[in-house]
C-alpha positions in Angstrom: 119.6 74.6 118.5 121.2 76.1 115.2 118.2 78.5 114.5 118.3 79.5 117.8 122.3 80.6 117.2 120.9 82.2 113.7 118.1 84.3 115.5 120.7 85.8 118.3 123.0 87.0 115.3 120.4 88.9 113.2 121.8 91.8 111.9 120.3 94.7 110.8 121.5 95.6 107.3 118.9 98.7 106.7 117.3 100.9 108.6 115.4 104.1 108.4 116.5 107.5 110.1 114.4 110.2 111.5 114.8 112.3 107.7 113.0 109.5 106.3 116.3 108.3 104.1 117.4 104.7 103.9 120.0 103.8 105.8 123.1 101.1 104.6 124.9 99.1 107.2 128.3 99.0 105.5 129.9 96.8 107.6 127.3 93.9 106.6 128.4 90.3 105.5 125.9 90.1 103.4 126.3 90.0 99.7 126.0 93.8 98.0 123.1 92.3 95.8 120.9 91.2 98.8 121.7 94.8 100.7 120.5 96.6 97.6 117.2 94.1 97.5 117.0 95.1 101.3 116.9 98.8 100.7 115.0 98.8 97.9 112.5 96.9 99.8 112.8 99.5 103.0 112.2 102.6 100.7 108.9 101.0 99.2 107.3 99.9 102.3 108.2 103.5 103.4 106.3 104.8 100.7 103.7 102.3 101.3 103.4 103.1 104.8 103.1 107.1 103.9 100.6 106.7 101.3 98.7 104.4 103.3 98.9 107.4 106.2 98.1 109.8 103.8 94.9 108.0 102.8 93.7 107.3 106.6 93.6 111.0 107.2 91.9 112.3 104.0 89.3 109.8 104.7 88.8 111.1 108.2 88.3 114.9 106.9 84.8 112.9 105.7 
């Protein structure tokens, strides 16, 4: 039953705003090191998705 409680208390630490910037929740209860890691992962994921999208549209023009 403890696992269900942990899933309900999931907090969003990092998000991406409408301009594509990584936004960090400063009121998070996670360690600063973990928050920094999540921010880097979010940034790299956004870059990968942008590259995949660009590749898709380049392929479509052939």
